[in-house]
N, C-alpha and C positions, 0 to 999 in steps of 0.2 A: 353779184348781190344789189348795185349801185342801183340796177334800174329798180329792184323790189325796193329800197329806202326809198326811192321817189314816188314809189305809188302808195307809200303808206299813208300820206297825207289823206290825198284822196279817198283811199279806202274808208280812212275811220270817217271822215265827212260823210260817205255815203252810210255804214253803220249807223252812227249817230243820228242823220236825220231820218232814218226810216225805225229807230229805236224810238225815238222822241216827236217827231213830227215837228221840229223845232227848227228853222234855218238859222234862228240865231245861235244857239247852241252848237250846233255840228258846223256854223263857221267858227265860232271861235274854238272848236276843237282843229279844224281845218287850219286856223293859222299857228294853232300849240303844235300840232303837229309838224309844220313849214320849219317852224324855228328848231325841234329837234332834229330836222332832215340838216341844217345847216351847220348845228353844233356837230351831229356826228361827221358830216364830210368835213367839216375843219379839224375836229379831234382826229379823225383816222388816215387823215390826206394832206392835214397842213394849210390846206388851203382852200375856198368855196369857189366852185365854177361861177362862170359869170350868166350860165343858162338858169343856178341855181339863184344867183341873186339879185338875178331879175324877178323870176317867180317868187321869191320870199317880199320884196318890195311893192310888188303888184299885190300880192294877198294882203299886204299888210296896210297896205292904203283902201283898198278895196274892202278887204273884210272889216276893216276898222270903220270905214262909211258905213256899211251895214251894220256894224252893230252902233254904230252912234245917232242914224239917222233913221235904226228899223226900218231899213228901207231892202228888199233883197234883189231888187235890181243890180246894187251894187257887185255883187259876191256873181251874178250872174253876167257880167260884164265881165269879170275876171278870165276866164278863159279865152277870149274874143279877144282882150289888152293881149296877153301873154303870147297868143299866136300873131296878133298882127304886131307885135312887138318883133316875135323873133322874124318875120316876113321881112319887115323894114331893114334889119340886121343883116339878114343874107343878100338881100337887094343893094343894100347902099355900101356894104364890103365889097361884093363884086363890082358896083359900076362907078363909085366913088374913089376906090382907094386901090381898086385892083386886085382886092387879098380875097381869096375865095375860103369860106368860113369851111363849108364842106371838105374842101380840100386840106384846110389847116387839123381839122378833127380825126381824117381818115387815109390822110396821105401815108401812113407807116403800115395799112394793112393792104390799100390799093396805089398801084399805081397805074395813074389812067391822065390820057392828054387833057390837054386845059379848055379845050372844047368839050368834053365830055365834064369834067369838074364845073366848068360854068353851067351847061343842062340842068345838071344835078342842084346844083345852086337855086337857079331860077323853076326848076319843079319842086323842089322843096317850097321854094318862098311862094308858091302859089298855091300849094296842098297847107302852107300855114295860112291862107288867105282865106283860101276858102272853109277852112275848120274854123276859124275866127266867125265869119259869116254864116256858116250852117248853126254855132252856138247860137248866135242870135235868132234865128229863125227859130229855135227850137224854142227858147228861153219867151218868147214873145208868142207862139203862136202853141202850145203845149202846154201840160199842166207842170205843177212847181214839182211833183213827183218824179213824173217824165223827164223833165230836165235834172235832175239831180241821179238817174238813173241812166242818161244818156252821158253826162260828165263821168263818170266810172266805166261806161260799157263804149261809149262812144269813143272816148279820149282812146283808148286802146284801140279799137277800132280800126281807124281815123291811121293811127302809129302805123299799124301792120300792113293797111293796105297800100298805103308808102311805099313802106321796106319791099313788100312784094314787086311794086310797080317799079322800083328804083333795081331791083334785082333781076327783074325779066328785060328791063332798057341797058342793064350794061352784060348780060346775057345774051340779048340779040342781036347789041352793037360787037360781039367778041371780044369786050372787055373783060371778062372772066367767063372762065369753062365751066360750066355745068358738070362736067366728064373730067376728072382727074386724067392727066395724057399720060402713058404708059411709061412705066419707068424704065429706063436705059438697060439695056442685056448687058451682063457683064460677059469680059473677052475673055 
């Protein structure tokens, strides 16, 4: 359910853009949608995740600049800034403080050696860096319509690809089994 709530502001942005063909109205809707997302998280869980907080502030800053300066480039930079901030957060937490944010988020579901956690953090960091760069390539080399479509479809596709790559890495490394072990026989 939470992933669906995170998806709503982007979906609203795309729907409003293709309905109105107005990047400024759709930017305002995106900003409002993210405000509702933050409110929902706070009401439902009594806290707002750091990830959501980062997305909120970047959206408010770059969305606000888009509206104030009537320049779509600000909102087109938003996904890049968010992805690169996540990249830096993963790298810095791993390299400077020795904390692994991926491990912190997933250690209740997975038990992995520290080397594997480090590789996952570095891999996801690379993924966030590449996603940010790809967003800029699309923003500056394709039409606004194509970029808006990419914002919806590309973000989901990149996340799915990285989840699949992560699962394959964990399965191939023997860290999780693709087939559950047989149940012990009763004596």
